[in-house]
C-alpha positions as CSV (number, residue, x, y, z in Angstrom):
1,M,63.6,-71.2,-72.4
2,N,62.5,-67.8,-71.2
3,F,60.2,-65.6,-73.4
4,D,59.6,-62.9,-70.9
5,L,60.8,-59.5,-71.4
6,S,62.9,-57.7,-68.9
7,E,61.4,-55.0,-66.5
8,E,63.3,-52.4,-68.7
9,Q,62.1,-53.8,-72.0
10,S,58.5,-53.8,-70.7
11,I,58.7,-50.4,-69.7
12,I,60.1,-49.1,-73.1
13,R,57.2,-51.1,-74.9
14,D,54.5,-49.8,-72.8
15,M,55.8,-46.1,-73.0
16,A,55.9,-46.5,-76.8
17,R,52.3,-47.9,-76.9
18,R,51.0,-45.3,-75.0
19,F,52.8,-42.4,-77.1
20,S,51.5,-44.2,-80.3
21,A,48.0,-44.5,-79.1
22,D,47.8,-40.9,-77.6
23,V,50.0,-38.9,-80.2
24,I,50.2,-40.8,-83.4
25,A,47.1,-42.7,-83.9
26,P,44.7,-39.9,-83.6
27,E,46.4,-38.3,-86.6
28,F,46.3,-41.4,-89.1
29,Q,44.2,-39.8,-91.6
30,K,46.6,-36.7,-92.1
31,L,49.4,-39.2,-92.0
32,A,47.7,-41.4,-94.6
33,T,46.5,-39.0,-96.9
34,S,48.4,-35.9,-96.7
35,N,52.2,-35.1,-98.0
36,E,52.9,-33.2,-95.1
37,V,55.8,-34.4,-93.0
38,P,54.6,-34.7,-89.2
39,Y,57.6,-32.5,-87.7
40,D,55.6,-32.1,-84.6
41,I,55.4,-35.9,-83.8
42,L,58.9,-36.5,-84.8
43,G,60.0,-33.9,-82.3
44,K,58.1,-35.7,-79.6
45,M,59.6,-39.0,-80.6
46,A,62.9,-37.6,-80.2
47,D,62.0,-36.1,-77.1
48,M,60.9,-39.7,-75.9
49,G,64.4,-41.1,-77.0
50,F,62.8,-43.2,-79.6
51,M,65.9,-42.7,-81.9
52,G,68.8,-43.7,-79.4
53,V,67.4,-46.7,-77.4
54,P,70.1,-49.1,-78.2
55,F,73.2,-46.7,-78.1
56,S,75.8,-45.8,-75.3
57,E,74.6,-42.7,-73.0
58,E,78.0,-41.6,-73.7
59,Y,76.7,-40.3,-77.2
60,G,73.2,-39.3,-76.1
61,G,71.7,-42.8,-76.4
62,G,69.5,-44.5,-74.0
63,G,71.8,-47.4,-73.0
64,G,69.3,-50.1,-73.9
65,D,69.3,-53.0,-76.4
66,W,68.1,-53.9,-79.9
67,V,65.2,-56.0,-78.4
68,S,64.0,-52.6,-76.9
69,M,64.6,-50.8,-80.0
70,H,62.4,-53.2,-82.0
71,L,59.8,-53.1,-79.6
72,V,59.4,-49.5,-80.1
73,I,59.4,-49.9,-83.6
74,E,56.7,-52.5,-83.5
75,E,54.6,-50.0,-81.4
76,V,55.0,-47.0,-83.5
77,S,54.4,-48.9,-86.5
78,R,51.1,-50.0,-84.9
79,A,50.0,-46.4,-85.1
80,D,51.9,-45.2,-88.4
81,I,54.1,-47.7,-90.4
82,A,56.0,-45.1,-92.2
83,L,57.3,-43.2,-88.7
84,G,58.4,-46.9,-87.9
85,T,60.5,-47.2,-91.2
86,L,62.0,-43.9,-90.4
87,L,63.4,-45.3,-87.1
88,D,64.7,-48.3,-88.9
89,V,66.9,-45.9,-91.4
90,T,68.2,-43.3,-88.9
91,T,68.7,-45.5,-86.1
92,S,69.0,-49.2,-87.0
93,V,71.1,-48.4,-90.4
94,V,72.8,-45.1,-90.2
95,A,73.5,-44.3,-86.6
96,Q,74.2,-47.9,-86.1
97,E,77.0,-48.0,-88.8
98,I,78.4,-45.0,-87.5
99,D,78.2,-46.6,-83.9
100,R,79.9,-49.6,-85.0
101,F,82.6,-48.6,-87.6
102,G,83.2,-45.0,-87.2
103,T,86.4,-43.3,-85.5
104,E,85.9,-41.7,-82.2
105,A,85.8,-38.4,-83.7
106,Q,82.9,-39.3,-86.3
107,K,80.8,-40.7,-83.2
108,K,81.3,-37.7,-81.2
109,Q,80.3,-35.4,-84.2
110,W,77.2,-37.4,-85.3
111,L,75.9,-39.7,-82.9
112,P,74.6,-37.3,-80.2
113,D,72.3,-35.5,-82.6
114,L,71.1,-38.7,-84.2
115,C,70.5,-40.4,-80.7
116,T,68.5,-37.3,-79.4
117,G,66.9,-36.9,-82.7
118,K,67.6,-33.4,-82.9
119,T,69.0,-34.5,-86.4
120,I,68.2,-37.9,-88.5
121,G,70.2,-39.7,-90.9
122,A,69.8,-41.2,-94.7
123,F,71.2,-44.2,-96.2
124,A,72.1,-44.1,-99.9
125,L,73.0,-47.4,-101.6
126,T,70.4,-48.0,-104.3
127,E,70.8,-46.5,-107.9
128,P,68.9,-46.4,-111.2
129,S,70.8,-49.3,-112.3
130,S,71.4,-51.4,-109.1
131,G,68.9,-52.4,-106.6
132,S,68.9,-56.1,-105.3
133,D,72.3,-56.4,-106.8
134,A,73.7,-53.8,-104.8
135,G,77.4,-54.8,-105.4
136,S,76.8,-53.6,-109.0
137,L,76.7,-50.1,-108.1
138,K,78.2,-47.4,-110.2
139,M,78.7,-44.3,-108.3
140,R,82.6,-43.3,-108.1
141,A,84.4,-41.5,-105.5
142,E,87.8,-40.0,-106.7
143,L,90.6,-38.6,-104.3
144,D,91.6,-35.1,-105.4
145,G,94.2,-33.8,-102.9
146,E,92.5,-33.5,-99.4
147,E,89.0,-34.3,-100.7
148,W,86.9,-36.9,-102.2
149,V,84.7,-36.1,-105.0
150,L,81.6,-37.8,-105.5
151,E,79.9,-38.3,-108.8
152,G,76.6,-40.4,-109.5
153,T,73.1,-40.7,-108.5
154,K,71.2,-42.5,-105.9
155,Q,67.4,-43.2,-106.0
156,F,64.7,-44.1,-103.6
157,I,66.4,-42.7,-100.7
158,T,64.5,-42.4,-97.4
159,N,64.7,-39.5,-95.0
160,V,66.9,-37.3,-97.0
161,G,64.2,-35.0,-98.1
162,L,63.3,-34.2,-94.4
163,D,64.3,-30.5,-93.3
164,H,66.2,-32.0,-90.3
165,C,68.4,-34.7,-92.1
166,S,71.8,-34.0,-91.7
167,L,74.1,-36.6,-93.2
168,V,73.8,-39.4,-95.7
169,V,75.8,-42.7,-95.4
170,V,76.9,-43.4,-99.1
171,A,78.4,-46.1,-100.7
172,A,80.5,-45.7,-103.6
173,R,83.3,-47.1,-105.7
174,A,86.8,-45.8,-105.0
175,E,90.5,-47.0,-105.6
176,I,92.0,-47.8,-102.4
177,E,95.9,-48.6,-102.6
178,G,95.7,-49.7,-106.4
179,K,92.5,-51.9,-106.1
180,E,89.0,-50.7,-106.7
181,Q,86.6,-51.1,-103.5
182,I,83.0,-50.3,-102.4
183,V,83.8,-47.6,-99.6
184,T,81.5,-46.2,-97.3
185,F,81.2,-42.4,-96.8
186,I,79.5,-39.9,-94.4
187,V,78.7,-36.9,-96.2
188,P,76.8,-34.0,-94.9
189,K,73.7,-32.9,-96.3
190,D,75.0,-29.4,-97.1
191,A,78.1,-30.7,-98.8
192,P,78.8,-28.8,-102.0
193,G,77.5,-30.7,-105.1
194,L,75.1,-32.8,-103.0
195,V,71.5,-32.0,-104.5
196,V,68.2,-33.5,-103.3
197,G,66.4,-34.4,-106.4
198,R,62.8,-35.0,-107.1
199,S,60.5,-36.7,-104.4
200,Y,58.9,-39.9,-105.5
201,D,55.1,-40.2,-105.2
202,K,54.4,-43.7,-103.9
203,I,51.4,-45.8,-103.3
204,A,51.9,-45.4,-99.3
205,F,54.1,-43.7,-97.0
206,E,52.6,-40.4,-98.0
207,S,53.9,-38.4,-94.9
208,G,57.5,-40.0,-95.5
209,A,60.2,-38.4,-97.7
210,T,61.6,-40.5,-100.7
211,N,64.1,-38.6,-102.7
212,E,66.5,-38.9,-105.6
213,L,70.0,-37.8,-104.6
214,I,72.5,-36.3,-107.1
215,F,76.2,-36.0,-106.3
216,D,77.5,-33.6,-109.1
217,H,81.3,-33.1,-108.4
218,C,80.2,-33.4,-104.5
219,R,83.3,-32.6,-102.3
220,I,84.0,-34.1,-98.8
221,P,87.0,-34.2,-96.5
222,K,89.6,-36.9,-97.1
223,D,88.5,-38.6,-93.4
224,S,85.2,-38.9,-94.4
225,I,85.5,-42.7,-94.9
226,L,83.4,-44.9,-92.5
227,G,85.2,-47.7,-91.4
228,D,87.5,-50.1,-93.0
229,P,87.6,-48.8,-96.7
230,S,88.2,-52.5,-98.0
231,R,85.2,-53.6,-96.3
232,G,82.6,-51.1,-97.0
233,F,80.0,-53.2,-98.5
234,A,80.5,-55.8,-95.7
235,Q,79.7,-53.0,-93.4
236,H,76.6,-52.3,-95.2
237,L,75.4,-56.0,-95.3
238,A,75.9,-56.1,-91.5
239,V,73.9,-53.2,-90.6
240,L,71.1,-54.2,-93.2
241,E,70.9,-57.4,-91.1
242,T,69.6,-55.3,-88.2
243,G,67.3,-53.2,-90.9
244,R,65.7,-56.5,-91.8
245,I,64.7,-57.3,-88.2
246,S,63.5,-53.8,-87.9
247,I,61.2,-53.9,-90.9
248,A,60.0,-57.2,-89.4
249,A,58.9,-55.4,-86.3
250,A,57.4,-52.6,-88.2
251,C,55.4,-55.3,-90.3
252,V,54.2,-56.9,-86.9
253,G,53.0,-53.6,-85.4
254,A,51.0,-52.7,-88.7
255,A,49.6,-56.5,-88.8
256,Q,48.5,-55.9,-85.2
257,A,47.0,-52.8,-86.0
258,C,44.8,-54.8,-88.6
259,L,43.9,-57.2,-86.1
260,D,42.7,-54.4,-83.5
261,H,40.6,-52.7,-86.1
262,S,39.1,-55.8,-87.7
263,L,38.2,-57.3,-84.2
264,A,36.6,-54.1,-82.8
265,Y,34.7,-53.6,-86.2
266,A,33.5,-57.4,-86.1
267,R,32.2,-56.9,-82.5
268,E,30.3,-53.9,-83.5
269,R,29.1,-54.3,-87.2
270,E,25.7,-56.6,-87.3
271,Q,24.5,-58.5,-90.3
272,F,21.5,-60.8,-90.2
273,G,20.8,-59.9,-86.7
274,K,24.1,-60.4,-85.0
275,P,27.5,-59.1,-84.8
276,I,29.7,-60.4,-87.9
277,F,32.2,-61.7,-85.3
278,E,29.7,-64.6,-84.5
279,F,30.2,-65.6,-88.0
280,Q,32.9,-68.5,-88.5
281,G,34.3,-67.3,-91.5
282,V,35.4,-64.0,-89.9
283,Q,36.4,-65.7,-86.7
284,F,38.7,-68.0,-88.8
285,K,40.2,-64.9,-90.4
286,L,40.9,-63.1,-87.3
287,S,42.2,-66.4,-85.6
288,D,44.7,-66.7,-88.4
289,M,45.7,-63.3,-88.2
290,A,46.5,-63.6,-84.5
291,V,48.5,-66.7,-84.9
292,K,50.6,-65.2,-88.0
293,I,51.4,-62.0,-86.0
294,E,52.6,-64.0,-82.8
295,M,54.7,-66.1,-85.2
296,A,56.3,-63.2,-86.8
297,R,56.8,-61.5,-83.5
298,T,58.6,-64.4,-82.1
299,L,60.9,-64.5,-85.4
300,Y,62.0,-60.8,-84.8
301,L,62.3,-60.9,-81.4
302,K,64.6,-63.9,-81.5
303,A,66.6,-62.1,-84.1
304,A,67.0,-58.9,-81.9
305,W,67.9,-61.1,-79.1
306,L,70.6,-63.2,-81.0
307,K,71.9,-59.6,-82.1
308,D,72.2,-58.3,-78.5
309,E,74.0,-61.7,-77.6
310,G,76.5,-61.2,-80.2
311,R,75.5,-64.4,-82.0
312,P,75.2,-65.0,-85.8
313,H,71.6,-64.0,-86.8
314,T,71.7,-64.0,-90.8
315,F,69.1,-66.7,-91.0
316,E,66.8,-65.2,-88.3
317,A,67.0,-61.8,-89.6
318,A,66.2,-62.8,-93.1
319,S,63.5,-65.1,-92.0
320,A,61.7,-62.6,-90.0
321,K,61.7,-60.1,-92.7
322,L,60.4,-62.4,-95.2
323,Y,57.7,-64.1,-93.2
324,A,56.6,-60.7,-91.5
325,S,56.4,-58.6,-94.8
326,E,54.5,-61.5,-96.6
327,M,52.2,-62.0,-93.4
328,L,51.1,-58.2,-93.3
329,E,50.0,-58.3,-96.7
330,Q,47.7,-61.2,-96.1
331,C,46.6,-59.8,-92.8
332,A,45.9,-56.4,-94.3
333,S,44.2,-58.0,-97.0
334,D,41.9,-59.9,-94.4
335,A,41.4,-56.8,-92.6
336,V,39.9,-55.2,-95.7
337,Q,37.7,-58.1,-96.4
338,I,36.2,-58.2,-92.9
339,L,35.5,-54.3,-93.0
340,G,33.9,-54.7,-96.3
341,G,33.3,-51.3,-98.0
342,N,34.7,-49.6,-95.2
343,G,38.0,-51.3,-95.6
344,V,38.9,-49.5,-98.7
345,M,38.0,-46.1,-97.3
346,E,40.3,-43.7,-96.0
347,D,38.4,-43.5,-92.8
348,Y,39.7,-46.7,-91.6
349,P,43.6,-47.2,-91.3
350,V,43.6,-50.7,-92.9
351,A,43.3,-49.1,-96.4
352,S,46.6,-47.3,-96.1
353,I,48.3,-50.5,-94.3
354,F,47.2,-52.6,-97.3
355,R,48.8,-50.3,-99.7
356,A,51.9,-50.2,-97.4
357,S,52.2,-53.9,-97.3
358,K,53.5,-54.3,-100.5
359,I,56.2,-52.0,-100.2
360,M,57.6,-53.9,-97.0
361,Q,58.1,-56.6,-99.1
362,I,60.7,-54.7,-101.2
363,V,62.6,-52.5,-98.8
364,E,65.6,-53.5,-97.1
365,G,65.9,-56.6,-99.5
366,T,63.2,-58.0,-101.5
367,S,61.2,-61.4,-100.6
368,E,63.2,-63.1,-103.3
369,V,66.6,-61.6,-101.9
370,Q,65.7,-63.1,-98.5
371,R,64.9,-66.5,-99.9
372,I,68.2,-66.3,-101.8
373,I,70.2,-65.8,-98.4
374,I,68.3,-68.4,-96.7
375,G,68.9,-70.8,-99.6
376,R,72.7,-69.9,-99.5
377,L,72.7,-70.8,-95.8
378,L,71.0,-74.0,-96.5
379,A,73.4,-74.8,-99.3
380,S,76.7,-74.1,-97.0
381,G,75.3,-76.5,-94.1
382,A,75.0,-73.3,-91.8
383,R,71.4,-74.6,-91.5
384,S,70.2,-78.1,-91.5
């Protein structure tokens, strides 16, 4: 069993690590406390090819694999977890769904700009009355001649408020051949009747755009359906598996940052005449953090490797997301404790990571949903 990264994977990881340390990390205070979107950093990430790592060079991608993509997400999140989750949405979910299920015309229209970071995408599934129970969504699409007309409201939509967001992948109920289905649509952000609503104030991710999305008699062409209209919901579930791996990778990156800052602080901070690192209570916390991070990293890398191999990875993706997101909260809490009063000050990144840790247990399926998925697999005998 070989746990070594390939040469290409190592190069991509190291490139992302240097970029994050040199470009993102020095801006941590601004990213953590300002509502300003870091378009300059996003542009540099695009220039580095971070948005298109796992996609074909034919569509402007890097021709890499999903292990490499998730290594990038981990390293970016080590400097700023909000930027890591941006990559989750636009690459792991939106671009992947178009790449896997889109027509050749749809791929040629949308993927080159997504892969090169010229534009980014948003994913609209959650509604005011449907969150974890995504199958109960109420938004409707009606065919009117050569156009679909969309009516409804989506909430908590990441990326859509950014200036260079160009499209939204949307789930809506529609009648297909006399049967109601959950259908997936590609909706240009400038489509008539699509309104980007209020921006949400969150406990973390201040620099990330999260908005309400209103479809008020929104009209899109008849050929805007993405994939098989009878399997729209199944498509979402398929790409959300990858999204869970991405969230796990982001959590690992942020937890690693907690360990980095805690270890450096513990070596420098002196109490009772010696560095606090020499106190067993502090060493135990740091040791536990290191073990938990390595366990979570191994989980997400296994899930990403299985995906690259074309093998089932539902259990591994759910497990990685569940464990890594709850691990992050524990590591962030311990980091704050080690830093003491400084841990709750915005001068240190651990404060913003601690706030963000709770969000990570909710996005891409709550911890409870992951346990339901795992429980169903156990009940079916798929895992024994």
